[in-house]
C-alpha positions as CSV (number, residue, x, y, z in Angstrom):
1,M,27.3,-4.9,13.8
2,S,25.5,-3.1,10.9
3,L,22.0,-1.7,11.3
4,K,19.3,-3.2,9.1
5,D,17.5,-1.2,6.4
6,Y,13.9,-0.8,7.4
7,R,12.6,1.4,4.6
8,S,10.7,-1.5,2.9
9,L,9.1,-2.6,6.2
10,A,8.0,1.0,7.0
11,S,6.5,1.5,3.5
12,D,4.7,-1.9,3.5
13,L,3.1,-1.1,6.8
14,V,1.9,2.3,5.6
15,T,0.3,0.5,2.6
16,E,-1.3,-2.0,4.9
17,L,-2.8,0.7,7.1
18,K,-4.2,2.5,4.1
19,K,-5.8,-0.8,2.9
20,Q,-7.4,-1.2,6.2
21,G,-9.1,2.3,5.9
22,A,-6.7,4.8,7.4
23,D,-7.1,8.3,6.0
24,S,-3.4,8.9,6.6
25,A,-0.6,7.1,8.5
26,D,3.1,7.0,9.2
27,V,5.5,4.5,10.6
28,Y,8.5,5.5,12.7
29,I,11.3,3.1,13.4
30,V,14.4,3.6,15.7
31,S,17.2,1.1,16.0
32,S,20.6,1.3,17.7
33,V,23.7,-0.5,18.8
34,G,25.4,0.9,21.9
35,F,28.2,0.3,24.3
36,N,28.8,1.7,27.7
37,T,31.2,1.2,30.5
38,T,31.8,2.8,33.9
39,V,35.0,2.5,35.8
40,R,35.7,3.6,39.4
41,L,39.1,3.7,41.0
42,G,40.4,1.9,38.0
43,K,38.0,-1.1,38.3
44,I,35.2,-1.8,35.9
45,E,31.8,-1.4,37.5
46,R,29.6,-1.7,34.4
47,L,30.2,-3.1,31.0
48,Q,27.3,-3.3,28.6
49,Q,26.6,-3.8,24.9
50,S,23.0,-3.2,23.8
51,I,20.9,-3.7,20.7
52,N,17.6,-1.9,20.7
53,K,14.8,-1.4,18.1
54,G,11.3,-0.1,18.2
55,L,8.5,0.6,15.7
56,G,5.6,3.0,16.1
57,L,2.4,3.3,14.1
58,R,0.4,6.4,13.8
59,V,-3.1,6.4,12.2
60,I,-5.5,9.2,11.5
61,K,-9.1,8.5,10.5
62,N,-12.0,11.0,10.5
63,G,-9.9,13.4,12.5
64,A,-9.1,10.9,15.2
65,M,-5.6,9.7,15.9
66,A,-4.2,6.5,17.4
67,N,-0.6,5.5,18.2
68,T,0.8,2.1,18.9
69,F,4.2,0.6,19.2
70,T,6.2,-2.7,19.4
71,T,9.7,-4.1,19.6
72,D,8.6,-7.3,17.7
73,F,9.3,-6.9,14.0
74,M,8.1,-10.3,13.0
75,D,5.6,-10.1,10.1
76,R,2.6,-11.5,12.1
77,A,3.3,-9.2,15.0
78,V,3.4,-6.0,13.0
79,K,0.3,-6.9,11.0
80,D,-1.6,-7.7,14.2
81,L,-0.5,-4.3,15.5
82,A,-1.8,-2.6,12.4
83,R,-5.2,-4.2,12.9
84,E,-5.2,-3.2,16.6
85,T,-4.3,0.4,15.7
86,M,-7.2,0.6,13.3
87,Q,-9.5,-0.6,16.1
88,I,-8.2,1.9,18.5
89,V,-8.6,4.9,16.1
90,Q,-12.3,4.0,15.7
91,I,-12.9,4.9,19.4
92,S,-10.5,7.8,19.7
93,N,-11.6,11.5,19.9
94,A,-11.6,13.6,16.7
95,D,-9.4,16.7,16.5
96,K,-9.5,18.8,13.4
97,D,-5.8,19.6,13.8
98,N,-4.6,16.0,13.8
99,G,-2.8,15.1,10.6
100,L,0.5,14.6,8.9
101,A,2.9,17.4,8.1
102,P,2.0,19.5,4.9
103,K,2.9,17.4,1.9
104,E,4.8,20.3,0.2
105,M,7.2,20.5,3.2
106,L,8.3,16.9,3.1
107,G,11.7,16.0,2.0
108,S,15.4,15.4,3.0
109,Y,18.0,18.1,3.2
110,D,20.3,17.5,0.2
111,G,23.4,19.3,1.5
112,K,26.3,17.5,3.2
113,L,25.7,16.3,6.7
114,M,28.5,14.4,8.5
115,L,26.5,12.3,10.9
116,F,28.3,9.0,11.1
117,D,31.8,8.1,12.3
118,E,33.0,4.7,11.2
119,S,35.9,4.8,13.6
120,I,33.6,4.4,16.6
121,A,32.6,0.9,15.5
122,K,36.3,0.0,15.0
123,L,37.3,1.1,18.5
124,T,37.8,-2.0,20.7
125,P,36.1,-2.3,24.2
126,E,39.7,-2.4,25.7
127,K,40.5,1.0,24.2
128,K,37.3,2.6,25.5
129,I,37.9,1.3,29.0
130,E,41.5,2.5,28.7
131,M,40.3,6.0,27.8
132,A,37.9,6.1,30.8
133,R,40.6,4.9,33.2
134,S,43.0,7.5,31.8
135,A,40.6,10.3,32.4
136,E,39.8,9.2,35.9
137,E,43.5,8.8,36.8
138,V,44.3,12.3,35.6
139,G,41.4,13.7,37.6
140,L,42.4,11.8,40.8
141,K,46.0,13.1,40.5
142,F,45.0,16.7,39.9
143,D,45.1,17.6,43.5
144,K,45.8,15.7,46.8
145,R,42.5,16.9,48.2
146,I,40.7,14.8,45.6
147,K,40.0,11.6,47.6
148,N,37.6,9.6,45.6
149,A,35.8,9.1,42.3
150,N,32.0,8.7,41.7
151,G,32.6,7.0,38.4
152,T,34.0,7.6,34.9
153,S,31.7,6.6,32.0
154,W,32.2,6.0,28.3
155,N,29.1,5.7,26.1
156,D,28.8,5.3,22.4
157,S,26.0,4.4,20.0
158,R,25.2,4.0,16.3
159,S,21.5,4.7,15.7
160,Q,19.1,4.8,12.7
161,V,15.8,6.5,12.1
162,T,13.4,5.3,9.5
163,L,10.2,7.1,8.5
164,A,7.5,6.4,5.9
165,N,4.1,8.1,5.5
166,S,1.0,7.8,3.4
167,D,1.9,11.0,1.4
168,G,4.8,9.2,-0.2
169,F,7.6,10.2,2.1
170,V,10.3,7.5,2.8
171,G,13.5,8.5,4.6
172,Q,16.2,6.9,6.6
173,Y,19.5,8.2,8.2
174,Q,22.1,6.9,10.6
175,G,24.2,8.8,13.2
176,T,26.7,8.2,15.8
177,S,27.3,9.7,19.3
178,V,30.0,9.3,21.9
179,S,30.7,10.7,25.3
180,L,33.2,10.6,28.2
181,S,32.4,11.9,31.7
182,V,34.3,12.1,34.9
183,S,32.9,12.7,38.4
184,L,35.2,13.3,41.4
185,L,35.0,13.9,45.2
186,A,37.2,16.3,47.0
187,E,37.5,16.9,50.7
188,D,38.5,20.0,52.8
189,E,40.8,19.9,55.8
190,D,37.7,20.1,58.0
191,G,36.2,17.1,56.3
192,T,33.7,19.0,54.1
193,K,33.1,17.1,50.9
194,Q,32.3,18.4,47.4
195,T,31.5,16.6,44.1
196,D,31.8,17.8,40.6
197,G,33.0,16.7,37.2
198,H,33.2,17.3,33.5
199,Y,32.3,15.6,30.3
200,T,32.7,15.7,26.5
201,F,30.1,14.7,23.9
202,G,30.0,14.6,20.1
203,R,29.4,12.6,16.9
204,F,33.1,12.0,16.1
205,L,36.0,10.6,18.1
206,N,38.3,13.3,16.8
207,T,36.1,16.1,18.0
208,L,36.0,14.9,21.6
209,A,38.1,16.6,24.2
210,S,41.0,14.4,25.3
211,P,40.7,12.1,28.3
212,Q,43.5,14.1,29.9
213,S,41.7,17.5,29.5
214,I,38.4,16.0,30.8
215,G,40.1,14.6,33.9
216,E,42.0,17.9,34.5
217,E,38.8,20.0,34.1
218,A,36.9,17.7,36.4
219,G,39.6,18.1,39.0
220,R,39.7,21.9,38.5
221,R,35.9,22.1,38.9
222,V,35.7,20.0,42.1
223,I,38.7,21.8,43.8
224,R,37.2,25.1,42.9
225,K,34.1,24.2,45.0
226,L,36.1,23.7,48.2
227,G,36.0,26.3,50.9
228,G,32.6,27.5,49.8
229,R,30.7,30.0,51.8
230,K,27.6,32.2,51.7
231,V,27.7,35.8,50.6
232,K,25.5,38.7,51.7
233,S,22.4,39.1,49.6
234,A,23.0,41.7,46.9
235,V,22.1,42.8,43.3
236,V,25.4,42.3,41.4
237,P,26.8,41.5,37.9
238,V,26.6,37.7,37.2
239,V,28.7,35.8,34.8
240,L,26.9,32.7,33.5
241,D,29.0,29.6,32.9
242,P,28.1,28.0,29.5
243,R,26.4,25.1,31.4
244,V,24.1,27.6,33.2
245,A,23.5,29.7,30.1
246,S,22.6,26.6,28.2
247,F,20.0,25.7,30.8
248,L,18.4,29.1,30.5
249,L,18.5,28.8,26.7
250,G,16.6,25.5,26.9
251,D,13.9,27.2,28.9
252,V,13.6,29.9,26.3
253,F,13.2,27.3,23.5
254,G,10.5,25.6,25.6
255,A,8.7,29.0,26.0
256,A,8.9,29.5,22.2
257,S,7.5,26.0,21.4
258,G,4.1,25.9,19.8
259,G,2.6,23.7,22.4
260,S,3.4,26.2,25.2
261,I,2.1,29.0,23.0
262,Y,-1.3,27.6,22.0
263,R,-1.9,26.5,25.6
264,R,-1.0,30.1,26.5
265,M,1.4,28.8,29.2
266,S,4.5,30.8,28.1
267,Y,6.1,34.2,28.8
268,L,6.5,34.5,25.0
269,V,2.8,34.5,24.1
270,D,2.0,37.2,21.5
271,K,5.6,38.4,21.4
272,V,6.7,37.5,17.8
273,G,8.2,40.6,16.3
274,Q,9.0,42.1,19.7
275,Q,12.3,42.8,21.4
276,I,12.6,40.2,24.1
277,A,16.4,40.3,24.7
278,S,19.5,42.3,24.2
279,P,20.4,43.1,20.6
280,M,23.5,41.1,21.3
281,I,21.4,37.9,21.5
282,T,20.7,35.7,18.5
283,I,19.3,32.2,19.1
284,V,19.4,29.6,16.3
285,D,18.2,26.0,16.1
286,D,20.2,24.6,13.2
287,A,19.4,21.0,12.1
288,I,21.7,21.3,9.1
289,M,24.9,22.1,10.8
290,P,27.3,19.8,8.8
291,D,28.8,18.0,11.8
292,G,26.2,19.0,14.4
293,V,25.6,16.6,17.2
294,A,21.8,16.7,16.5
295,S,21.8,17.4,12.8
296,R,19.4,15.4,10.6
297,P,18.1,15.5,7.0
298,F,14.4,15.6,8.1
299,D,12.4,15.9,11.3
300,A,10.2,13.2,13.0
301,E,7.4,14.0,10.6
302,G,9.5,14.1,7.4
303,V,9.7,17.9,7.1
304,K,12.9,18.9,5.4
305,S,15.5,20.1,7.9
306,S,16.6,23.7,7.9
307,N,18.3,26.5,9.9
308,V,15.7,28.1,12.2
309,V,16.4,31.6,13.6
310,V,14.3,31.9,16.7
311,V,15.6,35.2,18.1
312,E,17.6,37.7,15.9
313,K,19.4,40.6,17.5
314,G,17.0,40.3,20.5
315,V,13.8,40.1,18.4
316,L,11.6,37.0,18.7
317,K,11.3,36.0,15.0
318,Q,9.0,32.9,15.2
319,Y,7.7,30.1,17.3
320,V,9.0,26.6,16.8
321,C,6.4,24.0,15.8
322,D,5.6,20.5,14.8
323,S,2.7,20.2,12.4
324,Y,0.0,19.9,15.1
325,A,1.1,23.0,17.0
326,A,1.5,24.8,13.7
327,R,-2.1,24.1,12.7
328,R,-3.3,25.2,16.2
329,L,-1.5,28.5,15.6
330,N,-2.3,28.8,11.9
331,I,1.4,29.0,10.9
332,K,3.8,26.6,9.2
333,P,5.8,23.9,10.9
334,T,9.5,24.7,11.4
335,G,10.9,21.2,11.1
336,N,11.1,20.8,14.9
337,A,9.1,17.7,15.3
338,A,10.8,15.2,17.7
339,R,9.6,11.8,18.6
340,S,10.3,8.4,20.1
341,Y,8.8,5.3,18.5
342,Q,6.5,5.0,21.5
343,G,4.7,8.4,21.1
344,N,3.3,11.0,18.8
345,P,5.5,13.9,17.5
346,N,6.0,17.0,19.6
347,V,8.3,20.0,19.5
348,G,12.0,19.5,20.1
349,S,15.3,21.3,19.4
350,T,18.3,20.1,17.4
351,N,21.6,22.1,17.5
352,L,20.3,24.9,19.6
353,Y,22.6,27.8,20.5
354,I,23.2,31.4,21.3
355,K,25.4,32.9,18.6
356,N,29.1,33.3,19.6
357,G,30.4,36.7,20.8
358,E,33.8,38.2,20.6
359,T,35.0,38.5,24.2
360,S,37.1,35.8,25.9
361,P,35.6,34.4,29.1
362,A,38.7,35.5,31.0
363,D,38.2,39.1,29.8
364,I,34.5,38.9,30.8
365,I,35.5,37.9,34.4
366,K,38.2,40.6,34.5
367,S,35.5,43.2,33.6
368,V,33.6,42.5,36.9
369,K,34.6,44.5,39.9
370,S,32.5,42.6,42.3
371,G,30.0,39.8,41.4
372,L,29.2,36.2,40.9
373,Y,30.5,33.5,38.5
374,L,27.5,31.2,38.4
375,D,28.4,27.6,37.4
376,R,25.5,25.6,38.7
377,V,21.8,26.0,39.4
378,G,19.2,23.5,40.7
379,G,15.7,23.0,41.9
380,Q,12.3,23.5,40.3
381,G,12.0,27.3,40.8
382,M,11.1,28.2,37.2
383,N,7.7,29.6,36.3
384,S,7.2,28.8,32.6
385,T,4.2,31.1,32.3
386,T,5.8,34.3,33.7
387,G,9.5,33.6,33.3
388,D,10.2,34.3,36.9
389,F,12.7,32.1,38.6
390,S,14.4,31.5,42.0
391,M,16.9,28.6,42.2
392,G,19.6,27.3,44.4
393,A,23.0,28.0,43.0
394,N,26.8,27.6,43.4
395,G,29.6,29.4,41.9
396,Q,32.7,31.6,42.5
397,W,32.9,35.1,43.9
398,I,34.5,37.6,41.6
399,E,36.5,40.5,43.2
400,N,38.5,43.0,41.2
401,G,38.2,40.8,38.1
402,E,39.4,37.6,39.7
403,L,37.8,34.4,41.0
404,T,38.4,34.5,44.8
405,H,36.5,31.8,46.6
406,A,33.7,29.3,46.2
407,V,30.1,30.4,46.9
408,Q,27.4,28.0,48.0
409,E,24.0,27.8,49.7
410,I,22.8,30.8,47.7
411,T,19.9,31.5,45.4
412,V,19.6,33.5,42.2
413,A,16.3,35.1,41.3
414,G,14.9,37.2,38.5
415,N,12.9,37.0,35.3
416,I,14.3,35.3,32.2
417,L,13.3,38.1,29.8
418,K,14.9,40.7,32.1
419,V,18.0,38.6,32.3
420,L,18.2,38.3,28.5
421,S,17.6,42.0,28.1
422,N,20.5,42.7,30.5
423,V,23.2,40.8,28.7
424,K,26.3,43.0,28.6
425,A,28.9,40.7,27.0
426,I,28.9,37.4,25.2
427,G,31.9,35.1,25.2
428,N,33.7,33.5,22.2
429,D,33.6,30.0,23.8
430,L,30.6,28.4,22.1
431,S,31.0,24.7,22.1
432,F,28.8,21.7,21.5
433,K,31.1,19.4,23.5
434,L,28.7,19.5,26.4
435,G,25.5,18.7,24.6
436,T,23.1,19.7,21.8
437,T,22.0,22.9,23.5
438,A,25.0,25.3,23.8
439,S,25.8,28.8,24.8
440,P,28.9,30.9,25.2
441,T,29.7,32.6,28.6
442,L,27.3,35.4,29.2
443,L,27.7,38.5,31.4
444,I,24.4,39.7,33.0
445,G,24.5,43.4,34.1
446,E,22.8,42.5,37.4
447,M,20.9,39.8,39.1
448,T,19.6,39.2,42.6
449,V,21.8,36.9,44.6
450,G,20.3,35.7,47.9
451,G,22.6,34.8,50.7
452,E,23.0,35.7,54.3
């Protein structure tokens, strides 16, 4: 099923809002076609095909702003919504920083972006189910201690974003995404159970990890958690698995976001130009990566997409902003506006990553005499204002450069800026197969591990 072109609808609505007295306005439309299935122990538990669309109106008049949305695209419905939006803006509070993005920054990236994979639409439901079953079967056979499965899921979608505003911008792009995940349950001889899994994610079928490799890695991860025990509290070197490093990276991006900065609720307030991390660390948000899983030609306000260097060799280079946050901070937007059709723009990342290093993860582990390989953190123990954290954690104990046994019921604590400043090695394993925020393996010189 093809996605309908909504550029004329969006432009016509902007014209209508201007006729009704809006100083400025934009229309944001999202439409998608999706398929998802979950199998468990070879049987289909869920099989779903979805068609979704939504339209959001944003109006600014006399400094006040109003936002409305609908899923009804009939002519009468959207015209009624336009009238209602104009009524709402009349009673909204004024804010001098409300407005569209700067006109001179509007546009679409004109380089090559590979956002759409035709082969996903051609893949039959039977083939998708077969791939999910294959991944689960491999995982279940990985080790006799794997007793059960929590579900293996396949998801794919074709989506389209359409934007028009009263400064003459009209843009539209389509993209695809696809993922496969496996979750397994393993059991010790004493009956202790552990769950874990693995997944792959991307825009293109041919960039996904194979069902066999996903099943094997899910099996490897869940078996690795068996026999877990506490360790004594200590300050030791810690190797961050890419999943944990990506979690910390996401927090750094949030701290560098304009909304956190102008509210002064961030550990990065007043730190542009300062060394906040090891010189080994460079953080980039790249919306124009040719085959990036979150690449796009323009952001949710129509600002032309670009490559944004947030941290370069440990130095905080800039804050990331949509147009509202940029006006609050008296700087330029960075093309980081994100949005659903139901709300106003805010700050969001695209292809966010820590630049790859040169050391293999295996060599990083071998370099640790005694320490922790941290592969999972949880809980809400993160202070976004100070950067201090204390979270529950699981992992593997490293002794003489080898993973020896699972570690559980521990905590890791510290400060994000101190952790970033104490990076001693960066892996060469950067991959976006786990999501749009990605990091290689990181070796932290020391962290506080709380145990017995």
